[in-house]
C-alpha angles and dihedrals in degrees: 000000000000123000088247094056091049090052093049091048092049092048091049090051092049092048089049091051091049091049090047094049092048091050090049092049090052091049092048089051092051094047091050089050094048093048088051089053091046091049090051091048092049092048091052089046090051092045090058088068117111115258090248089081090068088068092224123177112271095250092054095044090048091051092050093046091049088049090054100255103136101152132040092248087061086066094058098081097021119124099221091197090068093051106105109234097030119107131170095284095047092047088052089051092048095050090049090055092047090049089051091047095050094043088061091060 
């Protein structure tokens, strides 16, 4: 093989590798984007669950239900300090249960 043919073959291999890596980068970006969308969808689906799945103490659950929080997503924008029957300790217990629930997702 002549020196020129080797150079052309090497150049073609390099170009193929560059194209391959560009295609793989694009695929990786699409996969990451889709998984992010799936994660958000799953979080919203999980948040649609009733608050009973949090296994809260009866006092906390009753206070939340009386306040109108029936589903987990109702707790997202809820100011727990304005819920009658929840003090510092119970709010701490509630947030611990929420942390445990979302860490399982």
